[in-house]
ZALONU-200842 format. One record per residue (C-alpha): residue in three letters; x, y, z. Coordinates in steps of 0.001 Angstrom, whole numbers, padded with zeros to 6 digits, always signed. Layout:
ALAXYZ...
***
This chain:
MET+036887+036469-006241PRO+036335+032890-007446ARG+034280+030522-005343ARG+036085+028025-003209PRO+035642+024489-004518THR+033493+022078-002581PRO+035744+019912-000408LEU+035717+016241-001329ASN+036679+013116+000599PRO+037782+009926-001212GLU+035840+007930+001362ASP+032598+009509+000141GLY+032477+007029-002721PRO+033329+006457-006394LYS+031799+009737-007585ALA+033869+011734-005118ARG+037072+009913-006108PHE+036367+010477-009805ALA+035798+014217-009187ILE+039028+014431-007173ALA+040905+012884-010111LEU+039344+015431-012475ARG+040454+018278-010207GLN+043979+016872-010157LEU+043942+016732-013964ARG+042808+020374-014094ASP+045469+021481-011615SER+048190+019586-013490ALA+047325+021499-016676GLY+048444+024715-014944PHE+047985+027973-016832ASP+047425+026067-020075GLY+044254+024515-018692LYS+041023+026246-019570PRO+038606+027329-016819ILE+035122+025815-016586ASP+033420+028969-017901SER+035530+028959-021063ILE+034926+025238-021636ALA+031169+025781-021247ALA+031162+028673-023681GLU+033187+026855-026340SER+031385+023508-026102ASN+027826+024763-025455ILE+027683+022475-022411PRO+025816+024014-019465ARG+028049+025215-016679SER+025858+023375-014166THR+026664+020066-015901LEU+030408+020690-015747TYR+030344+021850-012142ALA+028220+018842-011128ALA+030996+016571-012435MET+033655+018585-010601ARG+031689+018463-007320GLY+031223+014697-007482GLU+027464+014904-007876ARG+027441+012762-011026ILE+029725+010891-013392PRO+030034+012958-016590THR+028793+011449-019803VAL+031341+010359-022391PRO+030982+013576-024517VAL+031307+015821-021454LEU+034282+013867-020162ALA+035976+014074-023571VAL+035623+017882-023578LEU+037131+018198-020086VAL+040016+015806-020767ARG+040872+017566-024041ALA+040771+021018-022379TRP+043183+019825-019658HIS+045464+017767-021913GLY+044587+014366-020525ASP+044642+010899-022110ALA+041142+010210-023492SER+041595+006417-023527GLU+042800+006369-019922TRP+039880+008450-018731LEU+037309+006364-020593THR+038701+003295-018851ARG+038560+005048-015480ARG+034993+006104-016133THR+033974+002511-016965GLU+035609+001221-013784THR+033840+003881-011716GLU+030458+002964-013161GLN+031105-000718-012437GLU+031962+000099-008837LEU+028786+002156-008465GLU+026707-000716-009821ARG+028354-003171-007442LEU+027624-000923-004462ARG+024041-000483-005619LEU+023505-004230-005775GLU+025004-004697-002327ARG+022587-002184-000826LYS+019582-003506-002755PRO+017285-005779-000723GLY+016882-009384-001741PRO+014761-010102-004814TRP+011042-010517-004369HIS+009792-013976-005287PRO+006102-013831-006182ALA+005775-017609-006330GLN+007232-017981-002869THR+005051-015210-001465VAL+001874-016618-003012GLY+002878-020081-001831ASP+003234-018862+001727ALA-000117-017080+001489LEU-001857-020202+000171ALA-000301-022298+002896GLY-001549-019839+005500MET-005022-019808+003974LYS-005081-023597+003932MET-004221-023659+007614ILE-006959-021119+008398VAL-009556-023064+006399GLN-008523-026254+008186ARG-008879-024653+011593VAL-012228-023101+010696GLY-013433-026502+009515GLU-012330-028130+012734ALA-014057-025415+014758ALA-017260-025798+012725ALA-017212-029571+013175LYS-016724-029156+016900ALA-019537-026601+017100THR-021874-028957+015220SER-020965-031783+017564ASP-021410-029630+020652ALA-024775-028371+019448SER-026142-031920+019570LEU-025189-032329+023236GLU-027336-031476+026246VAL-027347-027922+027515ASP-026141-029175+030933ASP-022621-029882+029650GLY-022019-026213+028794SER-022707-026354+025063VAL-024825-023650+023416PRO-027474-025048+021034PRO-029123-022946+018331THR-031599-020255+019353ALA-034522-022423+018256HIS-033742-024727+021225PHE-034102-021844+023691SER-037151-020076+024967PHE-036855-016338+025340ALA-036533-016688+029117GLU-033662-019159+028690MET-031891-016940+026179ILE-032181-013773+028229ALA-030756-015664+031221LEU-027576-016589+029350PRO-024355-014742+030212GLU-023943-011647+028094ASP-020953-012878+026049VAL-022635-016233+025383LEU-025854-014554+024294VAL-023953-012221+021980SER-022257-015219+020360VAL-025647-016868+019857LEU-027134-013723+018309VAL-024173-013239+015981THR-024658-016710+014470ALA-028460-017052+014652ASP-030860-016980+011720ASP-032414-013660+010714ALA-035896-014785+011751ASP-034690-015901+015189ILE-032800-012631+015674GLN-035774-010467+014748GLU-038089-012471+017011PHE-035655-012173+019925TRP-035176-008413+019519SER-038918-007874+019096THR-039657-009725+022325LEU-036841-008084+024278ARG-037842-004643+023069ARG-041446-005249+024149ARG-040313-006543+027546ALA-038152-003402+027882GLY-041170-001125+027456GLN-041066-000733+023668PRO-038510+002123+023660ARG-037983+004049+020471LEU-034957+003280+018349ARG-033633+006777+019008THR-033793+006085+022762ILE-031952+002788+022339SER-029368+004551+020200ASP-028745+007119+022932ASP-028544+004474+025667ALA-026191+002225+023680ASN-024080+005138+022453VAL-024271+003895+018859ALA-025677+005390+015692PHE-029413+005258+015086GLN-028970+003207+011909VAL-026727+000737+013764VAL-029578-000075+016151ALA-031925-000653+013216ASP-029415-002901+011419VAL-028616-004913+014551MET-032272-005581+015329LYS-032924-006554+011706GLY-029959-008931+011710PHE-028098-006915+009080ASP-025262-005883+011423ARG-023700-008717+013411THR-020706-006885+014801PRO-020290-008340+018330THR-019511-005005+019988ARG-022583-003365+018464VAL-024825-006325+019287LYS-023548-006205+022877ALA-024208-002464+023169VAL-027825-002763+021995LEU-028383-005893+024098ARG-027000-004237+027216SER-029247-001206+026719LEU-032431-003254+026366ARG-031549-005666+029183GLU-030975-002743+031514ARG-034350-001268+030604GLN-036025-004648+031092LYS-034347-005011+034483GLN-035575-001579+035537LEU-039144-002517+034604ASP-038854-005861+036425ASP-037463-004187+039539SER-040269-001641+039607TRP-042965-004330+039363THR-044636-005459+042619PRO-046849-008511+043265ASN-049868-006194+043570ASP-049388-004929+040056PRO-051364-006722+037360GLU-049312-009051+035224PRO-048823-007458+031806PRO-050772-009513+029252GLU-048728-011371+026682SER-049546-011005+023011SER-052183-013513+021959ARG-050403-013984+018660GLU-047260-014940+020561GLU-049172-017572+022556GLU-050673-018976+019384GLY-047308-019130+017660ALA-048239-016466+015104PRO-045405-014328+013729LEU-044573-011304+015858PRO-045145-007814+014467ASP-042237-006052+012854PRO-040623-003990+015669PHE-039752-001259+013166SER-043127-000836+011492THR-044601+001148+014415ASP-041534+003188+015291PRO-042111+006806+014167PHE-038373+007390+014067LEU-037762+004863+011312ARG-039158+004934+007806PHE-038250+002389+005118ASP-038175+003606+001567VAL-039810+000955-000597GLY-037997+002263-003635ASP-034486+001327-002598GLY-034989-000603+000636THR-033005+001878+002754ALA-033986+003303+006130ALA-034143+006978+006919ALA-034749+008857+010151ASP-037485+011496+010232
***
């Protein structure tokens, strides 16, 4: 029993309408029209190619269309014209559905304009920061770390202090972290890492000034401030005042906070840090 043909709807598009017209041509040929299997065998055209044209899946090529029209006694010139019109309609529909053309010059122009605006705003912010840094601390401005003692810095609000540490010089950052770590009881980096809930290497990079991510700086700062507060709260007037480093009083450079930490070892060969 032959298969039932796939139903087609003219509203499905140009391909469907072209296939419907081919079916009508085949039906009009009656018993004189050759079946698809015979046409495929005589012309060496794959059956799948012929059936694809009859199902409206594709517009047949000119050679395939010529074979079908000749087998069903159609007018070759008429069908070539119809095929051309169908292809033109398909192209028109494709262009209507296609999004608007991409204009590289316009896109790059918009990007440059946006970058120019960002640079302008950054410049204005930098100029304002420079101007504010020259003002007195009383008016709310935040001068560079060199204008602060450690006691003044540690008394700053957390967000303000983080902003200062993010923009400070490497030497100022290392001196601040060294002092804060000593005031917090000289905890190991692994202990700070656990308290701050950050990776061990993050703590090392933050305290060296390599990592200035505000959230990471805040996490390490909060951990050490909490430890310092605990030590301050446990101190009583009868306790002896912990001696300050003589080198600190004399203005000598502070020791490297990482050189004595057994959990951190710096490889001289490539400058990287590794945990034991």
